[in-house]
PyMOL commands that place a pseudoatom at each C-alpha (Angstrom):
pseudoatom trace, name=CA, resn=UNK, resi=1, chain=A, elem=C, hetatm=0, pos=[85.371, 99.477, 77.006]
pseudoatom trace, name=CA, resn=UNK, resi=2, chain=A, elem=C, hetatm=0, pos=[83.741, 97.982, 80.342]
pseudoatom trace, name=CA, resn=UNK, resi=3, chain=A, elem=C, hetatm=0, pos=[84.896, 101.269, 82.190]
pseudoatom trace, name=CA, resn=UNK, resi=4, chain=A, elem=C, hetatm=0, pos=[83.514, 103.483, 79.771]
pseudoatom trace, name=CA, resn=UNK, resi=5, chain=A, elem=C, hetatm=0, pos=[81.832, 102.556, 76.686]
pseudoatom trace, name=CA, resn=UNK, resi=6, chain=A, elem=C, hetatm=0, pos=[79.375, 100.159, 78.726]
pseudoatom trace, name=CA, resn=UNK, resi=7, chain=A, elem=C, hetatm=0, pos=[78.657, 102.511, 81.329]
pseudoatom trace, name=CA, resn=UNK, resi=8, chain=A, elem=C, hetatm=0, pos=[78.186, 105.261, 79.151]
pseudoatom trace, name=CA, resn=UNK, resi=9, chain=A, elem=C, hetatm=0, pos=[75.213, 103.266, 77.228]
pseudoatom trace, name=CA, resn=UNK, resi=10, chain=A, elem=C, hetatm=0, pos=[73.991, 102.128, 80.153]
pseudoatom trace, name=CA, resn=UNK, resi=11, chain=A, elem=C, hetatm=0, pos=[73.460, 105.697, 82.087]
pseudoatom trace, name=CA, resn=UNK, resi=12, chain=A, elem=C, hetatm=0, pos=[72.059, 106.712, 78.122]
pseudoatom trace, name=CA, resn=UNK, resi=13, chain=A, elem=C, hetatm=0, pos=[68.483, 105.689, 77.337]
pseudoatom trace, name=CA, resn=UNK, resi=14, chain=A, elem=C, hetatm=0, pos=[68.078, 102.279, 75.873]
pseudoatom trace, name=CA, resn=UNK, resi=15, chain=A, elem=C, hetatm=0, pos=[65.871, 99.619, 74.965]
pseudoatom trace, name=CA, resn=UNK, resi=16, chain=A, elem=C, hetatm=0, pos=[66.245, 97.329, 77.962]
pseudoatom trace, name=CA, resn=UNK, resi=17, chain=A, elem=C, hetatm=0, pos=[66.626, 99.764, 80.918]
pseudoatom trace, name=CA, resn=UNK, resi=18, chain=A, elem=C, hetatm=0, pos=[67.050, 99.382, 83.681]
pseudoatom trace, name=CA, resn=UNK, resi=19, chain=A, elem=C, hetatm=0, pos=[69.152, 96.401, 82.581]
pseudoatom trace, name=CA, resn=UNK, resi=20, chain=A, elem=C, hetatm=0, pos=[72.944, 97.160, 82.502]
pseudoatom trace, name=CA, resn=UNK, resi=21, chain=A, elem=C, hetatm=0, pos=[74.381, 97.161, 79.028]
pseudoatom trace, name=CA, resn=UNK, resi=22, chain=A, elem=C, hetatm=0, pos=[77.020, 94.715, 79.001]
pseudoatom trace, name=CA, resn=UNK, resi=23, chain=A, elem=C, hetatm=0, pos=[77.903, 93.066, 76.164]
pseudoatom trace, name=CA, resn=UNK, resi=24, chain=A, elem=C, hetatm=0, pos=[78.913, 94.092, 72.471]
pseudoatom trace, name=CA, resn=UNK, resi=25, chain=A, elem=C, hetatm=0, pos=[78.065, 93.527, 68.766]
pseudoatom trace, name=CA, resn=UNK, resi=26, chain=A, elem=C, hetatm=0, pos=[81.019, 93.895, 66.559]
pseudoatom trace, name=CA, resn=UNK, resi=27, chain=A, elem=C, hetatm=0, pos=[81.663, 93.710, 62.971]
pseudoatom trace, name=CA, resn=UNK, resi=28, chain=A, elem=C, hetatm=0, pos=[84.540, 92.469, 61.394]
pseudoatom trace, name=CA, resn=UNK, resi=29, chain=A, elem=C, hetatm=0, pos=[84.666, 93.484, 57.644]
pseudoatom trace, name=CA, resn=UNK, resi=30, chain=A, elem=C, hetatm=0, pos=[87.321, 91.587, 55.759]
pseudoatom trace, name=CA, resn=UNK, resi=31, chain=A, elem=C, hetatm=0, pos=[86.667, 92.686, 52.036]
pseudoatom trace, name=CA, resn=UNK, resi=32, chain=A, elem=C, hetatm=0, pos=[90.884, 93.565, 51.901]
pseudoatom trace, name=CA, resn=UNK, resi=33, chain=A, elem=C, hetatm=0, pos=[92.182, 90.835, 53.433]
pseudoatom trace, name=CA, resn=UNK, resi=34, chain=A, elem=C, hetatm=0, pos=[93.996, 88.304, 51.485]
pseudoatom trace, name=CA, resn=UNK, resi=35, chain=A, elem=C, hetatm=0, pos=[95.069, 84.909, 52.501]
pseudoatom trace, name=CA, resn=UNK, resi=36, chain=A, elem=C, hetatm=0, pos=[98.605, 85.884, 53.427]
pseudoatom trace, name=CA, resn=UNK, resi=37, chain=A, elem=C, hetatm=0, pos=[97.622, 88.729, 55.652]
pseudoatom trace, name=CA, resn=UNK, resi=38, chain=A, elem=C, hetatm=0, pos=[95.090, 86.965, 57.409]
pseudoatom trace, name=CA, resn=UNK, resi=39, chain=A, elem=C, hetatm=0, pos=[97.786, 84.010, 57.867]
pseudoatom trace, name=CA, resn=UNK, resi=40, chain=A, elem=C, hetatm=0, pos=[100.270, 86.719, 58.930]
pseudoatom trace, name=CA, resn=UNK, resi=41, chain=A, elem=C, hetatm=0, pos=[97.622, 87.515, 61.900]
pseudoatom trace, name=CA, resn=UNK, resi=42, chain=A, elem=C, hetatm=0, pos=[96.956, 83.895, 63.077]
pseudoatom trace, name=CA, resn=UNK, resi=43, chain=A, elem=C, hetatm=0, pos=[98.892, 84.625, 66.575]
pseudoatom trace, name=CA, resn=UNK, resi=44, chain=A, elem=C, hetatm=0, pos=[97.774, 88.055, 66.871]
pseudoatom trace, name=CA, resn=UNK, resi=45, chain=A, elem=C, hetatm=0, pos=[94.111, 86.513, 66.747]
pseudoatom trace, name=CA, resn=UNK, resi=46, chain=A, elem=C, hetatm=0, pos=[94.783, 83.401, 68.349]
pseudoatom trace, name=CA, resn=UNK, resi=47, chain=A, elem=C, hetatm=0, pos=[96.257, 85.565, 71.718]
pseudoatom trace, name=CA, resn=UNK, resi=48, chain=A, elem=C, hetatm=0, pos=[93.884, 88.426, 71.339]
pseudoatom trace, name=CA, resn=UNK, resi=49, chain=A, elem=C, hetatm=0, pos=[90.914, 85.670, 71.642]
pseudoatom trace, name=CA, resn=UNK, resi=50, chain=A, elem=C, hetatm=0, pos=[92.493, 84.418, 75.036]
pseudoatom trace, name=CA, resn=UNK, resi=51, chain=A, elem=C, hetatm=0, pos=[92.808, 87.975, 76.339]
pseudoatom trace, name=CA, resn=UNK, resi=52, chain=A, elem=C, hetatm=0, pos=[89.292, 88.073, 75.641]
pseudoatom trace, name=CA, resn=UNK, resi=53, chain=A, elem=C, hetatm=0, pos=[88.158, 85.134, 76.931]
pseudoatom trace, name=CA, resn=UNK, resi=54, chain=A, elem=C, hetatm=0, pos=[90.543, 85.282, 80.625]
pseudoatom trace, name=CA, resn=UNK, resi=55, chain=A, elem=C, hetatm=0, pos=[89.571, 89.319, 80.857]
pseudoatom trace, name=CA, resn=UNK, resi=56, chain=A, elem=C, hetatm=0, pos=[86.336, 89.864, 79.724]
pseudoatom trace, name=CA, resn=UNK, resi=57, chain=A, elem=C, hetatm=0, pos=[84.396, 86.670, 79.472]
pseudoatom trace, name=CA, resn=UNK, resi=58, chain=A, elem=C, hetatm=0, pos=[80.364, 87.918, 78.903]
pseudoatom trace, name=CA, resn=UNK, resi=59, chain=A, elem=C, hetatm=0, pos=[80.859, 91.091, 77.143]
pseudoatom trace, name=CA, resn=UNK, resi=60, chain=A, elem=C, hetatm=0, pos=[80.544, 89.474, 73.345]
pseudoatom trace, name=CA, resn=UNK, resi=61, chain=A, elem=C, hetatm=0, pos=[77.319, 90.068, 72.280]
pseudoatom trace, name=CA, resn=UNK, resi=62, chain=A, elem=C, hetatm=0, pos=[77.670, 89.059, 68.675]
pseudoatom trace, name=CA, resn=UNK, resi=63, chain=A, elem=C, hetatm=0, pos=[80.615, 89.264, 66.069]
pseudoatom trace, name=CA, resn=UNK, resi=64, chain=A, elem=C, hetatm=0, pos=[79.820, 89.844, 62.349]
pseudoatom trace, name=CA, resn=UNK, resi=65, chain=A, elem=C, hetatm=0, pos=[81.770, 88.856, 59.686]
pseudoatom trace, name=CA, resn=UNK, resi=66, chain=A, elem=C, hetatm=0, pos=[81.181, 90.865, 56.621]
pseudoatom trace, name=CA, resn=UNK, resi=67, chain=A, elem=C, hetatm=0, pos=[82.445, 90.570, 53.279]
pseudoatom trace, name=CA, resn=UNK, resi=68, chain=A, elem=C, hetatm=0, pos=[84.764, 87.732, 53.669]
pseudoatom trace, name=CA, resn=UNK, resi=69, chain=A, elem=C, hetatm=0, pos=[86.155, 86.180, 50.615]
pseudoatom trace, name=CA, resn=UNK, resi=70, chain=A, elem=C, hetatm=0, pos=[86.206, 83.014, 49.676]
pseudoatom trace, name=CA, resn=UNK, resi=71, chain=A, elem=C, hetatm=0, pos=[88.642, 81.095, 51.442]
pseudoatom trace, name=CA, resn=UNK, resi=72, chain=A, elem=C, hetatm=0, pos=[87.306, 82.159, 54.756]
pseudoatom trace, name=CA, resn=UNK, resi=73, chain=A, elem=C, hetatm=0, pos=[85.239, 79.463, 55.200]
pseudoatom trace, name=CA, resn=UNK, resi=74, chain=A, elem=C, hetatm=0, pos=[88.118, 77.000, 55.018]
pseudoatom trace, name=CA, resn=UNK, resi=75, chain=A, elem=C, hetatm=0, pos=[90.129, 79.717, 57.361]
pseudoatom trace, name=CA, resn=UNK, resi=76, chain=A, elem=C, hetatm=0, pos=[87.183, 79.681, 60.383]
pseudoatom trace, name=CA, resn=UNK, resi=77, chain=A, elem=C, hetatm=0, pos=[87.375, 75.792, 60.462]
pseudoatom trace, name=CA, resn=UNK, resi=78, chain=A, elem=C, hetatm=0, pos=[90.509, 75.783, 61.207]
pseudoatom trace, name=CA, resn=UNK, resi=79, chain=A, elem=C, hetatm=0, pos=[90.824, 78.849, 63.921]
pseudoatom trace, name=CA, resn=UNK, resi=80, chain=A, elem=C, hetatm=0, pos=[86.987, 78.052, 65.615]
pseudoatom trace, name=CA, resn=UNK, resi=81, chain=A, elem=C, hetatm=0, pos=[88.761, 75.348, 67.769]
pseudoatom trace, name=CA, resn=UNK, resi=82, chain=A, elem=C, hetatm=0, pos=[90.910, 78.226, 69.353]
pseudoatom trace, name=CA, resn=UNK, resi=83, chain=A, elem=C, hetatm=0, pos=[87.032, 79.642, 70.571]
pseudoatom trace, name=CA, resn=UNK, resi=84, chain=A, elem=C, hetatm=0, pos=[84.978, 77.617, 73.292]
pseudoatom trace, name=CA, resn=UNK, resi=85, chain=A, elem=C, hetatm=0, pos=[81.885, 76.485, 72.115]
pseudoatom trace, name=CA, resn=UNK, resi=86, chain=A, elem=C, hetatm=0, pos=[79.516, 79.960, 73.160]
pseudoatom trace, name=CA, resn=UNK, resi=87, chain=A, elem=C, hetatm=0, pos=[81.649, 82.029, 71.320]
pseudoatom trace, name=CA, resn=UNK, resi=88, chain=A, elem=C, hetatm=0, pos=[81.079, 79.939, 68.384]
pseudoatom trace, name=CA, resn=UNK, resi=89, chain=A, elem=C, hetatm=0, pos=[78.206, 80.334, 68.574]
pseudoatom trace, name=CA, resn=UNK, resi=90, chain=A, elem=C, hetatm=0, pos=[78.297, 84.308, 68.330]
pseudoatom trace, name=CA, resn=UNK, resi=91, chain=A, elem=C, hetatm=0, pos=[80.176, 84.016, 65.736]
pseudoatom trace, name=CA, resn=UNK, resi=92, chain=A, elem=C, hetatm=0, pos=[78.318, 84.809, 62.143]
pseudoatom trace, name=CA, resn=UNK, resi=93, chain=A, elem=C, hetatm=0, pos=[80.134, 84.634, 58.876]
pseudoatom trace, name=CA, resn=UNK, resi=94, chain=A, elem=C, hetatm=0, pos=[78.130, 86.461, 56.370]
pseudoatom trace, name=CA, resn=UNK, resi=95, chain=A, elem=C, hetatm=0, pos=[78.309, 87.272, 52.749]
pseudoatom trace, name=CA, resn=UNK, resi=96, chain=A, elem=C, hetatm=0, pos=[78.539, 90.757, 50.692]
pseudoatom trace, name=CA, resn=UNK, resi=97, chain=A, elem=C, hetatm=0, pos=[75.455, 91.612, 51.276]
pseudoatom trace, name=CA, resn=UNK, resi=98, chain=A, elem=C, hetatm=0, pos=[75.439, 91.911, 55.222]
pseudoatom trace, name=CA, resn=UNK, resi=99, chain=A, elem=C, hetatm=0, pos=[71.997, 94.381, 55.777]
pseudoatom trace, name=CA, resn=UNK, resi=100, chain=A, elem=C, hetatm=0, pos=[69.094, 92.267, 56.140]
pseudoatom trace, name=CA, resn=UNK, resi=101, chain=A, elem=C, hetatm=0, pos=[71.221, 90.031, 58.780]
pseudoatom trace, name=CA, resn=UNK, resi=102, chain=A, elem=C, hetatm=0, pos=[73.102, 93.113, 60.431]
pseudoatom trace, name=CA, resn=UNK, resi=103, chain=A, elem=C, hetatm=0, pos=[69.364, 94.764, 60.865]
pseudoatom trace, name=CA, resn=UNK, resi=104, chain=A, elem=C, hetatm=0, pos=[68.199, 91.972, 62.828]
pseudoatom trace, name=CA, resn=UNK, resi=105, chain=A, elem=C, hetatm=0, pos=[71.173, 92.526, 65.301]
pseudoatom trace, name=CA, resn=UNK, resi=106, chain=A, elem=C, hetatm=0, pos=[71.720, 96.526, 65.123]
pseudoatom trace, name=CA, resn=UNK, resi=107, chain=A, elem=C, hetatm=0, pos=[68.810, 99.120, 64.970]
pseudoatom trace, name=CA, resn=UNK, resi=108, chain=A, elem=C, hetatm=0, pos=[69.353, 100.663, 61.319]
pseudoatom trace, name=CA, resn=UNK, resi=109, chain=A, elem=C, hetatm=0, pos=[69.823, 104.009, 62.484]
pseudoatom trace, name=CA, resn=UNK, resi=110, chain=A, elem=C, hetatm=0, pos=[73.326, 102.824, 64.607]
pseudoatom trace, name=CA, resn=UNK, resi=111, chain=A, elem=C, hetatm=0, pos=[74.364, 101.118, 61.796]
pseudoatom trace, name=CA, resn=UNK, resi=112, chain=A, elem=C, hetatm=0, pos=[76.743, 102.056, 59.085]
pseudoatom trace, name=CA, resn=UNK, resi=113, chain=A, elem=C, hetatm=0, pos=[75.456, 102.320, 55.194]
pseudoatom trace, name=CA, resn=UNK, resi=114, chain=A, elem=C, hetatm=0, pos=[77.765, 100.520, 54.113]
pseudoatom trace, name=CA, resn=UNK, resi=115, chain=A, elem=C, hetatm=0, pos=[76.728, 97.413, 55.816]
pseudoatom trace, name=CA, resn=UNK, resi=116, chain=A, elem=C, hetatm=0, pos=[72.616, 98.354, 55.170]
pseudoatom trace, name=CA, resn=UNK, resi=117, chain=A, elem=C, hetatm=0, pos=[71.938, 100.723, 57.482]
pseudoatom trace, name=CA, resn=UNK, resi=118, chain=A, elem=C, hetatm=0, pos=[71.195, 104.578, 57.927]
pseudoatom trace, name=CA, resn=UNK, resi=119, chain=A, elem=C, hetatm=0, pos=[74.309, 105.783, 59.883]
pseudoatom trace, name=CA, resn=UNK, resi=120, chain=A, elem=C, hetatm=0, pos=[76.845, 108.279, 58.066]
pseudoatom trace, name=CA, resn=UNK, resi=121, chain=A, elem=C, hetatm=0, pos=[80.152, 107.179, 59.348]
pseudoatom trace, name=CA, resn=UNK, resi=122, chain=A, elem=C, hetatm=0, pos=[83.426, 105.173, 58.208]
pseudoatom trace, name=CA, resn=UNK, resi=123, chain=A, elem=C, hetatm=0, pos=[85.832, 103.630, 60.138]
pseudoatom trace, name=CA, resn=UNK, resi=124, chain=A, elem=C, hetatm=0, pos=[88.228, 106.740, 60.013]
pseudoatom trace, name=CA, resn=UNK, resi=125, chain=A, elem=C, hetatm=0, pos=[85.769, 108.825, 62.050]
pseudoatom trace, name=CA, resn=UNK, resi=126, chain=A, elem=C, hetatm=0, pos=[85.260, 109.491, 65.639]
pseudoatom trace, name=CA, resn=UNK, resi=127, chain=A, elem=C, hetatm=0, pos=[82.685, 107.567, 67.074]
pseudoatom trace, name=CA, resn=UNK, resi=128, chain=A, elem=C, hetatm=0, pos=[78.873, 108.967, 66.161]
pseudoatom trace, name=CA, resn=UNK, resi=129, chain=A, elem=C, hetatm=0, pos=[77.494, 109.919, 69.282]
pseudoatom trace, name=CA, resn=UNK, resi=130, chain=A, elem=C, hetatm=0, pos=[73.508, 110.171, 69.109]
pseudoatom trace, name=CA, resn=UNK, resi=131, chain=A, elem=C, hetatm=0, pos=[71.785, 113.235, 70.430]
pseudoatom trace, name=CA, resn=UNK, resi=132, chain=A, elem=C, hetatm=0, pos=[71.571, 112.131, 73.989]
pseudoatom trace, name=CA, resn=UNK, resi=133, chain=A, elem=C, hetatm=0, pos=[75.106, 110.962, 74.543]
pseudoatom trace, name=CA, resn=UNK, resi=134, chain=A, elem=C, hetatm=0, pos=[76.240, 114.863, 72.588]
pseudoatom trace, name=CA, resn=UNK, resi=135, chain=A, elem=C, hetatm=0, pos=[74.156, 115.961, 75.922]
pseudoatom trace, name=CA, resn=UNK, resi=136, chain=A, elem=C, hetatm=0, pos=[75.259, 114.448, 78.334]
pseudoatom trace, name=CA, resn=UNK, resi=137, chain=A, elem=C, hetatm=0, pos=[79.035, 114.170, 77.525]
pseudoatom trace, name=CA, resn=UNK, resi=138, chain=A, elem=C, hetatm=0, pos=[79.907, 116.798, 74.758]
pseudoatom trace, name=CA, resn=UNK, resi=139, chain=A, elem=C, hetatm=0, pos=[82.378, 114.754, 71.893]
pseudoatom trace, name=CA, resn=UNK, resi=140, chain=A, elem=C, hetatm=0, pos=[84.061, 111.527, 72.352]
pseudoatom trace, name=CA, resn=UNK, resi=141, chain=A, elem=C, hetatm=0, pos=[87.194, 112.086, 75.077]
pseudoatom trace, name=CA, resn=UNK, resi=142, chain=A, elem=C, hetatm=0, pos=[90.612, 111.416, 73.708]
pseudoatom trace, name=CA, resn=UNK, resi=143, chain=A, elem=C, hetatm=0, pos=[93.222, 109.062, 75.689]
pseudoatom trace, name=CA, resn=UNK, resi=144, chain=A, elem=C, hetatm=0, pos=[92.019, 107.118, 78.863]
pseudoatom trace, name=CA, resn=UNK, resi=145, chain=A, elem=C, hetatm=0, pos=[88.907, 107.923, 80.151]
pseudoatom trace, name=CA, resn=UNK, resi=146, chain=A, elem=C, hetatm=0, pos=[86.085, 106.528, 82.755]
pseudoatom trace, name=CA, resn=UNK, resi=147, chain=A, elem=C, hetatm=0, pos=[82.844, 107.430, 82.683]
pseudoatom trace, name=CA, resn=UNK, resi=148, chain=A, elem=C, hetatm=0, pos=[81.154, 107.199, 86.455]
pseudoatom trace, name=CA, resn=UNK, resi=149, chain=A, elem=C, hetatm=0, pos=[78.083, 108.683, 88.186]
pseudoatom trace, name=CA, resn=UNK, resi=150, chain=A, elem=C, hetatm=0, pos=[77.174, 110.444, 84.533]
pseudoatom trace, name=CA, resn=UNK, resi=151, chain=A, elem=C, hetatm=0, pos=[80.249, 112.080, 84.213]
pseudoatom trace, name=CA, resn=UNK, resi=152, chain=A, elem=C, hetatm=0, pos=[83.769, 111.237, 82.351]
pseudoatom trace, name=CA, resn=UNK, resi=153, chain=A, elem=C, hetatm=0, pos=[86.568, 111.426, 84.588]
pseudoatom trace, name=CA, resn=UNK, resi=154, chain=A, elem=C, hetatm=0, pos=[90.344, 110.807, 83.544]
pseudoatom trace, name=CA, resn=UNK, resi=155, chain=A, elem=C, hetatm=0, pos=[91.859, 107.930, 85.386]
pseudoatom trace, name=CA, resn=UNK, resi=156, chain=A, elem=C, hetatm=0, pos=[94.227, 108.355, 88.103]
pseudoatom trace, name=CA, resn=UNK, resi=157, chain=A, elem=C, hetatm=0, pos=[97.999, 107.621, 87.778]
pseudoatom trace, name=CA, resn=UNK, resi=158, chain=A, elem=C, hetatm=0, pos=[99.262, 105.246, 89.751]
pseudoatom trace, name=CA, resn=UNK, resi=159, chain=A, elem=C, hetatm=0, pos=[101.612, 106.703, 92.317]
pseudoatom trace, name=CA, resn=UNK, resi=160, chain=A, elem=C, hetatm=0, pos=[104.895, 106.352, 91.911]
pseudoatom trace, name=CA, resn=UNK, resi=161, chain=A, elem=C, hetatm=0, pos=[106.703, 103.812, 94.474]
pseudoatom trace, name=CA, resn=UNK, resi=162, chain=A, elem=C, hetatm=0, pos=[108.742, 105.246, 96.530]
pseudoatom trace, name=CA, resn=UNK, resi=163, chain=A, elem=C, hetatm=0, pos=[111.585, 103.321, 97.796]
pseudoatom trace, name=CA, resn=UNK, resi=164, chain=A, elem=C, hetatm=0, pos=[113.052, 104.251, 101.335]
pseudoatom trace, name=CA, resn=UNK, resi=165, chain=A, elem=C, hetatm=0, pos=[116.992, 105.075, 100.735]
pseudoatom trace, name=CA, resn=UNK, resi=166, chain=A, elem=C, hetatm=0, pos=[119.589, 103.656, 102.741]
pseudoatom trace, name=CA, resn=UNK, resi=167, chain=A, elem=C, hetatm=0, pos=[122.211, 105.812, 104.196]
pseudoatom trace, name=CA, resn=UNK, resi=168, chain=A, elem=C, hetatm=0, pos=[125.205, 105.038, 102.896]
pseudoatom trace, name=CA, resn=UNK, resi=169, chain=A, elem=C, hetatm=0, pos=[128.352, 103.901, 105.513]
pseudoatom trace, name=CA, resn=UNK, resi=170, chain=A, elem=C, hetatm=0, pos=[131.142, 106.075, 105.677]
for i in range(1, 170): cmd.bond("trace and resi %d" % i, "trace and resi %d" % (i + 1))
show_as sticks, trace
zoom trace
């Protein structure tokens, strides 16, 4: 995210230019989630929260939880203590019609239709690139990639470490 997506977004025309794009808005759709499924993910969610806080502390702009089941507010109250106060303020638990709120957070042209926007996109699709991004990078690269100096680059693999061979005593 920090080595490709945020750098690409900064390079493209954006309303806050020349300020770099440094944070993201995430939509978490819980429409098909059951309580047992959510409960089974609790340690994963806690670990993900700890990793994000430790390694990407300022990249989160907003989390919008949409289509949350009726039990979710109770679960959210249980897991809130895992997050610091600053992060808790960035989480918005939205109902079954999240569009009005999401359209204040995300430009409707960039918001998928199921969430009240205009974008033809589903979760199974590749990222939807706008015309400026397509002109710059063509299509979304597969696998690890960096965006540096206006170009897509592949990361350099770490050098293989060599060990000194100690001659055997015969």
